[in-house]
Kinemage of the C-alpha trace (Angstrom):
@kinemage 1
@onewidth
@group {chain A} dominant
@subgroup {mainchain}
@vectorlist {calphas} color= white
{ca met a 1} P 3.935 3.163 -5.171
{ca ser a 2} L 7.592 3.999 -4.557
{ca trp a 3} L 10.551 5.385 -6.480
{ca lys a 4} L 12.004 1.869 -6.465
{ca thr a 5} L 8.848 0.509 -8.126
{ca leu a 6} L 8.701 3.328 -10.656
{ca glu a 7} L 12.376 2.835 -11.490
{ca gln a 8} L 11.580 -0.629 -12.874
{ca thr a 9} L 9.791 0.966 -15.823
{ca gln a 10} L 11.254 4.502 -15.993
{ca glu a 11} L 14.828 4.094 -14.791
{ca lys a 12} L 16.304 7.180 -16.471
{ca val a 13} L 13.526 9.561 -15.402
{ca val a 14} L 13.464 8.274 -11.825
{ca lys a 15} L 17.243 8.534 -11.420
{ca met a 16} L 17.250 12.129 -12.655
{ca leu a 17} L 14.426 13.144 -10.304
{ca thr a 18} L 15.686 11.280 -7.223
{ca asn a 19} L 19.183 12.731 -7.722
{ca ser a 20} L 17.620 16.188 -7.845
{ca ile a 21} L 15.595 15.471 -4.692
{ca his a 22} L 18.697 14.179 -2.903
{ca arg a 23} L 20.667 17.304 -3.847
{ca asp a 24} L 17.695 19.623 -3.219
{ca arg a 25} L 17.972 20.895 -6.788
{ca leu a 26} L 14.533 20.352 -8.271
{ca ala a 27} L 13.697 22.499 -11.286
{ca his a 28} L 10.860 25.039 -11.085
{ca ala a 29} L 9.149 23.535 -14.163
{ca tyr a 30} L 9.140 20.089 -15.758
{ca ile a 31} L 7.598 18.657 -18.898
{ca phe a 32} L 6.908 14.924 -18.640
{ca glu a 33} L 6.455 13.702 -22.197
{ca gly a 34} L 5.735 10.205 -23.463
{ca ala a 35} L 3.036 7.854 -24.674
{ca arg a 36} L -0.224 7.296 -22.824
{ca gly a 37} L 0.166 4.909 -19.922
{ca thr a 38} L 3.895 5.316 -19.331
{ca gly a 39} L 3.430 6.561 -15.768
{ca lys a 40} L 3.802 10.329 -16.161
{ca lys a 41} L 1.007 11.157 -13.739
{ca glu a 42} L 2.148 8.568 -11.190
{ca val a 43} L 5.678 10.008 -11.218
{ca ala a 44} L 4.293 13.542 -10.877
{ca phe a 45} L 2.358 12.656 -7.734
{ca gln a 46} L 5.307 10.671 -6.356
{ca leu a 47} L 7.459 13.776 -6.839
{ca ala a 48} L 4.821 15.809 -4.993
{ca lys a 49} L 4.978 13.373 -2.067
{ca ser a 50} L 8.765 13.571 -1.860
{ca tyr a 51} L 8.516 17.359 -2.061
{ca phe a 52} L 6.013 17.703 0.794
{ca cys a 53} L 6.734 14.679 3.016
{ca lys a 54} L 8.192 15.823 6.332
{ca glu a 55} L 8.899 12.277 7.521
{ca arg a 56} L 11.139 11.051 4.697
{ca thr a 57} L 14.724 10.208 5.601
{ca ser a 58} L 15.931 9.728 1.999
{ca val a 59} L 14.258 10.366 -1.348
{ca glu a 60} L 11.374 7.980 -0.591
{ca pro a 61} L 8.263 9.608 0.927
{ca cys a 62} L 6.948 7.807 3.991
{ca gln a 63} L 3.465 7.232 2.442
{ca his a 64} L 1.916 7.384 5.926
{ca cys a 65} L 2.040 11.028 7.012
{ca ser a 66} L -0.800 13.463 6.526
{ca asp a 67} L 0.829 15.061 3.465
{ca cys a 68} L 1.424 11.726 1.710
{ca lys a 69} L -2.074 10.454 2.426
{ca arg a 70} L -3.755 13.630 1.177
{ca ile a 71} L -1.672 13.642 -2.000
{ca thr a 72} L -2.662 9.995 -2.578
{ca ser a 73} L -6.351 10.928 -2.180
{ca lys a 74} L -5.891 14.031 -4.421
{ca asn a 75} L -7.021 16.488 -1.754
{ca his a 76} L -3.824 18.182 -0.618
{ca pro a 77} L -4.433 21.951 -0.449
{ca asp a 78} L -1.061 22.830 -2.003
{ca val a 79} L -1.041 20.253 -4.819
{ca his a 80} L -3.205 21.340 -7.756
{ca leu a 81} L -4.184 19.188 -10.757
{ca ile a 82} L -5.414 21.003 -13.865
{ca ser a 83} L -7.155 19.000 -16.597
{ca pro a 84} L -8.797 20.073 -19.877
{ca asp a 85} L -12.166 21.745 -19.490
{ca gly a 86} L -13.889 20.001 -22.383
{ca gln a 87} L -11.525 19.803 -25.346
{ca ser a 88} L -8.909 22.266 -24.084
{ca ile a 89} L -7.250 23.950 -21.119
{ca lys a 90} L -8.571 27.476 -21.212
{ca lys a 91} L -7.023 30.810 -20.312
{ca gln a 92} L -9.410 31.204 -17.371
{ca gln a 93} L -8.024 28.005 -15.809
{ca val a 94} L -4.477 29.321 -16.034
{ca glu a 95} L -5.556 32.720 -14.691
{ca his a 96} L -7.049 30.897 -11.717
{ca leu a 97} L -3.635 29.255 -11.251
{ca gln a 98} L -1.926 32.631 -11.401
{ca lys a 99} L -4.224 33.835 -8.661
{ca glu a 100} L -3.236 30.813 -6.596
{ca phe a 101} L 0.434 31.612 -7.271
{ca ser a 102} L 0.004 34.947 -5.528
{ca tyr a 103} L -1.085 33.281 -2.274
{ca arg a 104} L 1.179 31.668 0.253
{ca gly a 105} L 0.780 27.927 0.581
{ca val a 106} L -2.126 26.933 2.764
{ca glu a 107} L 0.114 24.983 5.128
{ca ser a 108} L 3.602 25.873 3.863
{ca lys a 109} L 5.330 28.058 1.290
{ca gln a 110} L 5.506 25.133 -1.128
{ca lys a 111} L 3.138 24.464 -4.024
{ca ile a 112} L 3.014 22.008 -6.920
{ca tyr a 113} L 0.864 22.338 -10.036
{ca ile a 114} L 0.324 19.372 -12.331
{ca val a 115} L -1.114 20.235 -15.758
{ca glu a 116} L -2.593 17.178 -17.442
{ca his a 117} L -2.653 17.088 -21.284
{ca ala a 118} L -0.645 20.319 -21.385
{ca asp a 119} L -0.610 20.153 -25.197
{ca lys a 120} L -4.331 20.971 -25.083
{ca met a 121} L -3.754 24.452 -23.710
{ca thr a 122} L -5.159 27.140 -25.967
{ca ala a 123} L -2.584 29.631 -27.270
{ca ser a 124} L -3.826 32.245 -24.821
{ca ala a 125} L -3.664 29.761 -21.928
{ca ala a 126} L -0.092 28.776 -22.823
{ca asn a 127} L 0.968 32.398 -23.074
{ca ser a 128} L -0.597 33.102 -19.689
{ca leu a 129} L 1.334 30.200 -18.176
{ca leu a 130} L 4.577 31.797 -19.338
{ca lys a 131} L 4.197 34.436 -16.640
{ca phe a 132} L 4.807 31.798 -13.987
{ca leu a 133} L 7.586 30.115 -15.944
{ca glu a 134} L 9.378 33.432 -16.494
{ca glu a 135} L 8.902 34.674 -12.934
{ca pro a 136} L 8.833 31.493 -10.834
{ca asn a 137} L 8.074 31.535 -7.156
{ca ser a 138} L 11.038 29.523 -5.852
{ca pro a 139} L 9.105 27.053 -3.637
{ca thr a 140} L 6.695 26.316 -6.511
{ca ile a 141} L 7.018 23.516 -9.064
{ca ala a 142} L 4.998 23.151 -12.272
{ca ile a 143} L 4.746 19.723 -13.934
{ca leu a 144} L 3.279 19.612 -17.452
{ca leu a 145} L 2.185 16.206 -18.760
{ca thr a 146} L 1.892 15.603 -22.499
{ca glu a 147} L 1.696 12.886 -25.133
{ca asn a 148} L 2.320 15.433 -27.907
{ca ile a 149} L 5.332 17.549 -27.021
{ca his a 150} L 5.473 19.031 -30.529
{ca gln a 151} L 2.247 20.894 -29.695
{ca ile a 152} L 3.779 22.677 -26.705
{ca leu a 153} L 4.866 26.269 -27.326
{ca arg a 154} L 8.621 26.606 -27.818
{ca thr a 155} L 8.725 29.367 -25.231
{ca val a 156} L 7.207 26.960 -22.672
{ca leu a 157} L 9.645 24.205 -23.679
{ca ser a 158} L 12.631 26.512 -23.293
{ca arg a 159} L 11.688 27.353 -19.704
{ca ser a 160} L 11.120 23.767 -18.581
{ca gln a 161} L 13.199 20.662 -18.020
{ca val a 162} L 11.942 17.975 -20.401
{ca leu a 163} L 11.920 14.354 -19.198
{ca thr a 164} L 11.022 11.696 -21.761
{ca phe a 165} L 9.172 8.597 -20.532
{ca ala a 166} L 10.157 5.394 -22.322
{ca pro a 167} L 7.548 2.829 -23.421
{ca leu a 168} L 7.341 -0.220 -21.186
{ca lys a 169} L 8.834 -3.524 -22.287
{ca arg a 170} L 5.877 -5.645 -23.297
{ca asp a 171} L 6.985 -8.998 -21.834
{ca gln a 172} L 7.874 -7.509 -18.474
{ca tyr a 173} L 4.606 -5.616 -18.353
{ca val a 174} L 2.458 -8.632 -19.270
{ca glu a 175} L 4.134 -10.731 -16.575
{ca gln a 176} L 3.302 -8.070 -13.992
{ca leu a 177} L -0.345 -8.210 -15.057
{ca val a 178} L -0.407 -12.016 -14.850
{ca glu a 179} L 1.112 -11.850 -11.363
{ca ser a 180} L -1.693 -9.480 -10.360
{ca gly a 181} L -4.203 -12.263 -11.095
{ca met a 182} L -5.200 -11.761 -14.739
{ca thr a 183} L -5.442 -14.575 -17.243
{ca arg a 184} L -2.587 -14.458 -19.747
{ca ala a 185} L -5.042 -13.836 -22.596
{ca met a 186} L -6.474 -10.767 -20.870
{ca ala a 187} L -3.029 -9.595 -19.712
{ca val a 188} L -1.672 -9.680 -23.264
{ca cys a 189} L -4.772 -7.904 -24.566
{ca leu a 190} L -4.741 -5.147 -21.945
{ca gly a 191} L -0.963 -4.925 -22.112
{ca thr a 192} L -1.339 -3.949 -25.752
{ca ile a 193} L -4.142 -1.441 -25.158
{ca thr a 194} L -2.416 0.415 -22.311
{ca thr a 195} L 1.006 0.379 -20.668
{ca asn a 196} L -0.405 1.750 -17.417
{ca ile a 197} L -0.617 -1.072 -14.871
{ca ser a 198} L -3.241 0.691 -12.735
{ca glu a 199} L -5.420 1.346 -15.776
{ca ala a 200} L -5.052 -2.248 -16.998
{ca glu a 201} L -5.972 -3.639 -13.574
{ca lys a 202} L -8.987 -1.332 -13.387
{ca leu a 203} L -10.161 -2.471 -16.834
{ca ser a 204} L -9.689 -6.135 -15.907
{ca gln a 205} L -11.980 -5.733 -12.895
{ca asp a 206} L -14.767 -4.420 -15.116
{ca asp a 207} L -16.915 -6.983 -16.921
{ca trp a 208} L -17.198 -4.485 -19.786
{ca ile a 209} L -13.770 -5.318 -21.234
{ca val a 210} L -14.600 -9.033 -21.237
{ca gln a 211} L -17.852 -8.348 -23.088
{ca ala a 212} L -16.027 -6.016 -25.476
{ca arg a 213} L -13.461 -8.659 -26.348
{ca asn a 214} L -16.162 -11.295 -26.852
{ca val a 215} L -18.205 -9.032 -29.156
{ca val a 216} L -15.105 -8.288 -31.232
{ca leu a 217} L -14.360 -12.013 -31.516
{ca gln a 218} L -17.949 -12.696 -32.580
{ca leu a 219} L -17.939 -9.890 -35.133
{ca thr a 220} L -14.635 -10.959 -36.706
{ca glu a 221} L -15.912 -14.509 -37.035
{ca glu a 222} L -19.102 -13.298 -38.704
{ca val a 223} L -17.212 -11.044 -41.127
{ca his a 224} L -15.214 -14.129 -42.077
{ca ser a 225} L -17.846 -16.859 -42.230
{ca arg a 226} L -21.354 -15.515 -41.456
{ca pro a 227} L -21.621 -12.147 -43.258
{ca his a 228} L -25.426 -12.109 -43.131
{ca his a 229} L -25.244 -11.904 -39.287
{ca val a 230} L -22.895 -8.917 -39.175
{ca leu a 231} L -25.411 -6.057 -39.135
{ca phe a 232} L -27.604 -7.848 -36.605
{ca thr a 233} L -24.640 -8.242 -34.222
{ca leu a 234} L -23.699 -4.616 -34.799
{ca gln a 235} L -27.198 -3.458 -33.858
{ca glu a 236} L -27.868 -5.856 -30.998
{ca lys a 237} L -24.449 -6.122 -29.347
{ca trp a 238} L -21.845 -3.638 -30.621
{ca leu a 239} L -23.779 -0.366 -30.504
{ca pro a 240} L -25.304 -0.899 -27.009
{ca leu a 241} L -21.861 -1.855 -25.621
{ca phe a 242} L -19.547 0.653 -27.309
{ca gln a 243} L -21.155 3.956 -26.376
{ca gly a 244} L -19.272 7.228 -26.694
{ca lys a 245} L -16.002 7.984 -28.432
{ca glu a 246} L -13.729 6.444 -25.793
{ca gln a 247} L -15.454 3.063 -25.782
{ca gly a 248} L -15.968 3.169 -29.548
{ca asp a 249} L -12.283 3.876 -30.067
{ca leu a 250} L -11.341 0.949 -27.823
{ca gly a 251} L -13.672 -1.370 -29.746
{ca ile a 252} L -12.145 -0.361 -33.067
{ca glu a 253} L -8.689 -0.790 -31.548
{ca leu a 254} L -9.567 -4.382 -30.603
{ca leu a 255} L -10.729 -4.990 -34.180
{ca leu a 256} L -7.428 -3.644 -35.444
{ca leu a 257} L -5.509 -5.972 -33.116
{ca trp a 258} L -7.387 -8.980 -34.508
{ca tyr a 259} L -6.502 -8.149 -38.104
{ca arg a 260} L -2.938 -7.377 -37.076
{ca asp a 261} L -2.776 -10.853 -35.509
{ca leu a 262} L -3.939 -12.329 -38.815
{ca leu a 263} L -1.103 -10.483 -40.531
{ca tyr a 264} L 1.356 -11.879 -37.996
{ca met a 265} L 0.037 -15.353 -38.784
{ca gln a 266} L 0.625 -14.697 -42.475
{ca met a 267} L 4.195 -13.734 -41.581
{ca asp a 268} L 4.647 -16.794 -39.311
{ca asn a 269} L 5.167 -14.584 -36.263
{ca lys a 270} L 2.835 -16.021 -33.603
{ca ala a 271} L 4.919 -14.579 -30.774
{ca glu a 272} L 3.571 -11.089 -31.491
{ca cys a 273} L -0.116 -12.092 -31.434
{ca val a 274} L -2.451 -10.471 -28.922
{ca phe a 275} L -5.331 -12.974 -29.031
{ca val a 276} L -3.135 -15.754 -27.644
{ca asp a 277} L -6.114 -17.969 -26.762
{ca gln a 278} L -7.493 -17.807 -30.319
{ca val a 279} L -4.507 -19.191 -32.254
{ca glu a 280} L -6.520 -21.971 -33.921
{ca arg a 281} L -9.113 -19.492 -35.229
{ca leu a 282} L -6.407 -17.105 -36.359
{ca glu a 283} L -4.621 -19.878 -38.230
{ca gln a 284} L -7.850 -20.936 -39.927
{ca gln a 285} L -8.797 -17.399 -41.021
{ca ala a 286} L -5.232 -16.681 -42.147
{ca leu a 287} L -5.449 -19.577 -44.632
{ca tyr a 288} L -8.297 -17.849 -46.479
{ca thr a 289} L -6.839 -14.379 -46.831
{ca ser a 290} L -3.759 -12.586 -48.145
{ca gln a 291} L -1.397 -9.932 -46.837
{ca asp a 292} L -2.718 -7.452 -49.406
{ca lys a 293} L -6.283 -8.011 -48.257
{ca leu a 294} L -5.311 -7.693 -44.588
{ca gln a 295} L -3.489 -4.442 -45.249
{ca arg a 296} L -6.600 -3.037 -46.969
{ca gln a 297} L -8.743 -4.123 -44.030
{ca met a 298} L -6.361 -2.533 -41.523
{ca thr a 299} L -6.325 0.677 -43.558
{ca ala a 300} L -10.135 0.741 -43.380
{ca ile a 301} L -9.960 0.348 -39.600
{ca phe a 302} L -7.432 3.186 -39.279
{ca glu a 303} L -9.763 5.410 -41.325
{ca ala a 304} L -12.682 4.498 -39.064
{ca lys a 305} L -10.655 5.449 -35.959
{ca arg a 306} L -9.848 8.813 -37.508
{ca his a 307} L -13.466 9.494 -38.505
{ca leu a 308} L -14.763 8.479 -35.075
{ca his a 309} L -13.123 11.594 -33.611
{ca ala a 310} L -14.654 13.804 -36.299
{ca asn a 311} L -18.200 13.430 -34.920
{ca val a 312} L -19.326 10.915 -37.553
{ca asn a 313} L -22.472 8.937 -36.677
{ca pro a 314} L -21.108 5.790 -34.926
{ca gln a 315} L -23.679 3.431 -36.496
{ca leu a 316} L -23.046 4.657 -40.044
{ca leu a 317} L -19.301 4.582 -39.419
{ca met a 318} L -19.389 0.955 -38.242
{ca glu a 319} L -21.712 -0.164 -41.038
{ca lys a 320} L -19.324 1.298 -43.602
{ca leu a 321} L -16.344 -0.293 -41.867
{ca leu a 322} L -17.927 -3.738 -41.749
{ca phe a 323} L -18.773 -3.599 -45.446
{ca lys a 324} L -15.171 -2.713 -46.197
{ca leu a 325} L -13.911 -5.568 -44.013
{ca gln a 326} L -16.160 -8.008 -45.865
{ca glu a 327} L -15.011 -6.735 -49.235
{ca gly a 328} L -11.351 -6.678 -48.202
């Protein structure tokens, strides 16, 4: 990882930060906001390396010194990552930070705090964080990461420099995944699910995503032509594979992508399809449906995604969804 690499996908953000590093004018608090997978966390840790690296001759950290290596392995004593404890970041976590603020750095006066999913701070936690933002310790930098900037307190926003991370260009991103060794079909699929190259590569190395894609393909075929097999496949293959909200959400997302591809076929827009190795099947299914029916099916899938996060029984949720997909 380097600033030059990161600049390929986040040119504006990287130029602003590297200019600040070069001029020694880094802000005391940043908010990195943008969609999941746009590299916010990677940029935050790269900034930490440039901040602590004693061997750098320009803005690029050396990547080889003790500071760089420990930041890479997430065990640097003066770089702190705070993540939600359960569903939220609690006041006690921020109070622990405030206690850390009162200490000198373990090895220097410098400190960096990275708050992941900062929008999930409780109101009391956010108000506690204001103490640092209003009375910053000059060698200390706070970096708040969020996908939902509208949920950040205005008082926090006003005391931070906001940097917006742009979504990656799909074609460029997919080509990078193909160059890393993925099949084009998997690269296009993962490139639609996440715009984080590291996350996509990690998923591609896990046989789970291959099984997930295959089960979704089987289920969509059965909804279309073998409806009496649907509940059996749900019970025997879907439920054992898609366990927990995160995996269940990804499975439903793959279903949504299939029906979106069918809609693209209806609109004669093959270039936007995700299941690029299933064009013949998509064309065949598209002949026997309509745009109105596809829109109803996609609406049902969106509703299922929403209900999945409301602690609905996954089996009942999927049974209801499959019935709706069959009815159209």
